[in-house]
BAKOLPA-555107 format. One record per residue: residue in one letter; x, y, z of N, C-alpha, C in turn. Coordinates in steps of 0.001 Angstrom, whole numbers, plus 500000, padded with zeros to 6 digits. Each point is the difference from the previous one (the first is absolute). Layout:
BEGIN
AXYZXYZXYZ/...
This chain:
BEGIN
R795597198755178400498737499621500663499202499151498938/I499496498903500544499202499075499171498787499588500734/D498841499928499370498809499634500754500004498456500168/L499051499494500817500070498600500338499644499088498920/N499492500538498830499698499196498880501138500012498964/G501080500661500346501223500027499123500078501129499066/Q499156500955500138500007501215499152500858501029500565/P501003500469499173500989501076500487499245501348500159/L500339500650501118499305501270500334501054501124499751/T501227499842500583501099500918499706501307499215499949/A500978500695499402501279499381499910501100501126499781/N501217499603500294501057500994499704500855499636498803/L500923500786499666500831499741498813500777498799500085/A500560499689501245500772498802500273499221498729499665/L498759499942500356499182498824499651499765499918498541/A499754501119499318499800500053498554501252499420499368/Q501109500492500390501293499507499381500326498543500285/L499609499609501181500182498514500349499206499169498941/N498789500477499620499224499316499075500287500323498540/G501087500686499740500508500169498645499394501342499326/Y499335500825500680499433501210499483500715501227500297/D499919501111499166500723501173500182499246501027500895/S498692499786500254499275500883500814498952499243500773/V499369500637500964498895499490500775498783499915499017/A499829501041499200498902500038499128499989498806498962/E501197499652499531500167498830499068499743498758500771/L500424499879501255499646498821500770498439499846500164/F499344501099500337498512499916500198499225499713498708/E500553500437498818499320499734498758500072498611499644/N500972499181500441500196498685499657499680498992501054/L500071500375501286499807499045501034498475499893500391/G499570498766500013498524499790500335499967499556501393/D500084498642500238499804499397501251501279499392500465/V500521500518501133501324499582500537499913498512500394/A498881499576500471499850498571500502500147499017498849/S499506500243498898500098499107498818501108500289499082/E500607501208499981500967500324499005501447500065500577/W500114499867501259501394500216500553500705498762500469/Y499246499208500813500685498849500634500214498858499061/V501136499398500014500327498780499112499144498794500591/D500118499881501268499181499004500701498762500686500515/K498924499740499367498700500657500428499560499886501500/E500484498875500555499750499783501455500618500919500880/R501147500564499594500688501046500757499215501144500380/R499203500440499070499108501107500251498963499754501111/G499512498813499950498993499581501050500689499961501357/L501141499383500035500748499954501308500382501361500475/F500382500939499148500324501375500382498773500672500552/L498876499996499318498816500492500482499419499521501305/D500041498597500120499605499375501228500863500435501222/T501337500075499784500880500439501038499657501407500398/L499845500861499010499714501413500194498747500146500767/L498894499340499589498740500176500710500006499385501372/Q500725498902500275500065499441501306500894500708500982/H501091500579499531500926500649500900500115501529499832/G499353500542498947500025501385499823501204500570499248/S501069499137499889501143500350499260500697498759499417/V500825500125499034500870498993499491501420500570499921/E500920499157500600501403500426499914500906499038499232/H500837500441499184501000499230499267499358498801499260/F499031500284499221499206499001499183500726499893498712/E500640498903499723500724499867498728499041499210498922/S500040500579498817499246499319499007500665500181498590/E499792499110499180500470500180498522498808500623499324/I500261501082499259498948500674499316500490500249498478/Y499022500427499233500373500431498607500213501476500045/R501085500441499427500219501475499652498898500290499073/H498998500739500343498801500170499229500186500211498527/K500752500986499685500127500385498532500737498911499177/T501082499391500466500767499046499229499623498539500310/R499286499776501024499651498644500555501285499146500411/E501077500766500203501195499376500518499714499617501443/R500455498860500447499823499520501437501133500586500842/I499567500633501073500860500506500994499541499629501385/W500779500279500988499682499680501404499829501339500706/V499037500090500860499766501247500797499784499630501462/L500255500986500917499857499894501334498897501058500345/E498807499580500603499007500925500284499762500140501514/D499771501285500332499551500345501363498736500918499918/A498942499529500609498794500762499786499171500014501319/W499116501058500053499162500101501242498606500349499507/L499002499570500718498535500181499693499637501400500564/V499288500659499175499413501361500371498483499794500127/C499431500325501151498631499796500314499243501319500242/D498736499979500014499150501188500131499823500184501548/K499209500902500411499762500325501394499330498844500707/T499259499080499345499381498826500598500804498798499833/D501287500193499690500947498820499831499678499136498776/Q499246500435499062499814499299498727501136500175499073/P500656499004499394501151500151499179499577500758498726/L500746501029499672499748500770498777501025499663498896/Y501227499942500280501081499623498991501216499666500807/Y501129499652499278501185499843500669501137500826499241/E501002500370500757501054500701499391501344499412500489/G501015500264499344501291499378500360501140500342499155/T501041499160499987501161500170499185500327498651499301/V500641500134498806500481498887499340501414500138499518/K500837498994500276501421500114499729500382498862499025/D500762500262499014500514499050499002501123499235500692/I499862498677500232501019499186500618500514498947498974/T499785500204498811500400499035498971501509499592500064/K500934500987500108501307499649500063500373499097501232/R499350500357501107500230499176501197499444498583499808/K498928499829499453499445498704499719500810499204499016/E500606500609498984500889499374498964501201499555500710/Q500573500802500959501207499582500765499644498884500908/E498899500014500556499606498807500890499875498763499202/R499413500114498843499809498851499013501350499450499577/F500985501004499600501249499607499663500767499223501115/Q499939500559501226500651499344501084499411498624500242/F498709499853499951499305498671500112500487499009498968/V500024500415498762500415499108498954501478499684500121/L500774501002500349501470499725500214500235498954501123/S499267500167501103500132499041501068499523498593499578/E499015499885499221499487498696499518501127499359499147/I500593500814499116501067499511499152501167499462500807/I500392500876501022501080499493500861499716498734500760/E498763500058500578499611498698500722499982498797499057/E499445500143498801500055498891499057501336499647499571/T500912500889499783501341499732499606500734499260501168/L499758500425501214500585499311501060499478498643500297/R498626499821499669499430498727500280500502498966498930/V500131500343498744500363499014498943501565499988499940/G500700500847500640501443499955499921500576500873498901/P500409501219500298500447500863498949501271499455499461/G500326500414498844501212499631499310501232500885500353/E501169499643499417501190500703500271499890501409499654/A499342500276498876499863501421499505499292500874501058/F498940499381500573499281500821501073500879500371501120/Y500773499008500572500820500273501141501173500919499524/E500475499907498891501140500917499589499477501461499838/A498819500110499421499385501416499921499733500544501329/L499502499187501011499661500461501317501373500439500664/L501009499158499912501271500324500608500634501278499375/R499956500083498672500545501218499398499312501292500472/R498735499927500141499228501189500455500309500282501516/A500187498972500778500339500209501343501337500653500174/V500999499475499279501379500488500073500046501505499558/Q499264500260498909499881501460499431499468500901501026/S499068499503500883499300500900500966500769500254501195/I501056499233500266500809500214501216501226500870499742/P500075501112500457501224500815499679501348499308500250/G500846499981499040501396499397500111499947498486499734/A498894499354499923500025498578499898500527499623498581/Q500841498998499925500552499477498704499677498544499848/A499681499300501020499803498466499821498927499601500986/G499553498888499706498938499313500915499609498655499525/S499280499296500804499475498706499597498668499768500684/I499274499024499494498689499608500534500058498607500239/L499723499666501230499800498607500442498518499589500048/L499783498764499607498645499443500046499952498882500905/F499030499844500849499854498832500831498958499086499390/D500498498836499666499098498901499531500649498630500235/D499083499072500295500460498640500325500948499984501195/N499683500844501005500827500037501201501437500449499746/H500292500682498965501319500507499696499831501427499410/Y501009500813500254500217501198499368500791499894498709/R499647500669498942500910499925498831499958501336499348/Y501075500394499296500092501277499320499225499936498709/V499176500941499706499269500056498761500256501228499154/A500785500869500517500428501173499231501244500571500693/A500859500610499140501139500629500558500364501125499000/L500491501116500661500473501132499215501339500342500629/G501133499907499117501327500265500545500668498740500563/Y499258498891499815500573498722500443499716498936498796/D500722498880500036499746498981498923498817499125500529/L498857500170499287498813499239500389500198498544499775/N500722499652498954500212498535499770500757499315501223/E500944500762500498500752499413501272499056500024501195/L499235501095500168499203500079501163498909499031499966/S499391499752498844498886499081499891500291498566500440/R501266499689500077500401498610500441500029499921501556/V499982501190500662500003500052501426498659499955500598/T499740499112500919498707499998500741500362499810501427/F499173500298500844500213499866501431498585499906500646/E500082499307501171498755499844500817499740501251500770/P498748500197500460499609501277500776500972500252501169/H500419499009500713500836500200501131501467500242499740/E500394499901498725501287500225499545500220501436499556/M501137500437500056500313501392499392500726499717498693/P499640500830498993500708499820498749501404500361500134/R500860499276499301501453500337500088500287501325499352/K500897500692500450500343501329499438500829499716498760/H499822500874499025500774500021498767500957501056499983/S501248499640499674501009501107499887499982500537498583/A500663500949499750500077500636498599500616499077499031/K500816499069500522500693498982499022498981498982499508/E499021499741500713498988498908499598499080500453498932/
């Protein structure tokens, strides 16, 4: 529970530990104003409070905060509801906070990885990229021992990677989209 000015009223051990403290008492000894000491982006607190006052609750509100004791930056998901007196005047709010740092790190990793892949494909990846991609694909298919990657560019398909085949021979073979590549026997 926190009052509308950002002063904590009650907390549980999970919130204390999320903030790096061993007990609720230790949290209260060190925590002053949630509004100014918790949010990395100070505007998030205002948006949280505005939403809470306007709708009476806030669901799945993501914010980057400081783990109070260590000042480490983490991500949390907040759900909160407004508690009012008999005349519907807001008294305080209460709710839950969940650490979602790992999920946010995974999302960031996936975003960066997709940017790298897009950039690599845009500028034209080299032979090592295609070879690594093919090796990984063959390893992931049970029983697979060979494979190749075809790339379409300049209105032709061409081989850019091969595993279990002679890439030097295959790289000389090109064909147009409406043609079928010729089959290679074990002798070739």
